[in-house]
C-alpha angles and dihedrals in degrees: 000000000000124000090250089055096039093136094042142256119291124205117193132191116197120200134180133022132358089260089061089047090058088053089051093050091052090047089054089049091054092051093050091045088051094056100264126129127224130232134185091205110082091198088065096048126110089192124035118198127188114191101200140206119217101171098118141354100275092046090050091050091051090050094049091049091052091049090050091051092051090046089057091052090048090053090054093050114050113215096031115127126217119213123186120196141166137044099341090053090048092048099050105020115181091359087073088057089053091050094046110026091177088078110105098188133016122199130180130215097284102041105073095112090059095056101089097047091049093046092050092046086057093227126130111208111150110251102210114131134152108303113270106195094192096055121123101355093141095057120129115255140219115201115229094176123082107299094249098053133054143171116232119196110216097181142008133219130020138249098193115111097213107170095223098048132088097180096106089058091049099040105025130225122336115280123177123214118236111265092234090058092050092047092050092049093051093046089053091049092050089051087056091054104270113147099169125054123187112201113215141177136136089270110011095180092061091063116137099007091108097048121106089243096049109231138170135222088256090055090054091049092052088067099037095052089065095060108119115237096019104122103174132028114186126190119216131186103024115180107225100230092054100055095114132191088246090058093046090050095055093044091050091058120097097258141107096281103107121231089236119131117193102185118166101211094171094197144358104218114093095219092054092045089052092051088048089055091237119157097224130073134200095278091049092052094051091045092051094053090047092050093051095048094045092052097037110021092180094052120135111225122196125180141172128216138193121221126191095036109164110285096012103155125205089252092052090050091049088052089057091046092053091044092056091043091052099039096048100204118203092229131014133184120193125196130186113234114268115208102225122186110232095040123102090236089063089074095048119110129226097056114194116238112253092237092058092045091052092048089052091050092049090050093053094045091051089050093049092047091060091045091050093050092050093049094046091050088067088068094064108116093016127112115225136173114260129187106224111231102180140255113356120252088217098054128011090211092062133071119213137201143161135251125225086266096055117080118201119269098000107057134048129275142228116246112213109209100174132039133030109250118177116262112252095027129111112238137175112255123191108217116227104164138027131198135177095292107352140066132213126208149136135249114271113162125003115231122209107238095179 
């Protein structure tokens, strides 16, 4: 082992949501700060780490498959250690060690800062305690996203009692970060070259209500919008009942806070929302969309919905279908209900067969695909600002980027088929083609993003 790698090479797999990715990036920062080196090749690693997601069945399956793959690599390389962290560890604790004995160390969602001391002490006690949402917020960080974009977690945990969700049990109660800490982290990211920040938490609109000096998300944004060099601030995971007039006012201003509303509504029918233990009802949902569009006509609205929730009748599903058809969201994600032990929905009767739930999902996605294509077609002939991401995964001869209305990883992209704009800059692209989820255009006027 070389002097530069005197404490070993660490290979990390990160699964799940952007909030989990932030945890992974801070874990990587701790390892680097502790004298370790990082590798993207698991066969080179002395320490393999899988930061898991355990939110629902398919995420758990993906996590278990990743652990099994790393266990096989460990078996082929004597002396390598396997560490499993994150939500799956928090959910199952020592039972996960019984299921997968190849795991050397198990750590929950609040124990990342204890990893290195335990690893170096060569002991293997499971580190799964009650979730502590405030743990480790000041850790150093290594970006794994493109160098010009980053997720910033502004809070941890969740207070909402949604019947289908196990997150509060895995992450604990809602705890906001201090605004000065968030500001300092973003300033440091901008100094590294980040021009787009995506603010995330389990319930971003609740930010600041729990702090000693009671604040709001809008109060936080008032400070962040003044950071020099920060071109775009995007808000993700907005709980519908907390989208206040104060928040709409600051987003409507001509500043770097993007008019992008990511609001997981989950359903439109009041009876389903009640069974889901959501705070809003049908009238509230319609009123919210109307308020946003009246205040900010050019707003991009994204939402997610669950079909097949226990007891969802055909009439209730048709209500959701007509709601999406009428509302014409810019982006929609649809999930089939996952029956998760530990949630209150798990004990509900009248479970919907998986085949029916999948048919309902397919129906909504087909509807949204046609809506999306129609809406994107209105961009043809227009020139819009695009953040250049790099060479396209689809075609090495194309660059790609994203508009203000396209969040990373979940929305479509803009393919740039003419011109050579610098990666990480915001440029003017004239749109020439539109498809179901993506746009195509060419460089028109370079914008200075510095």
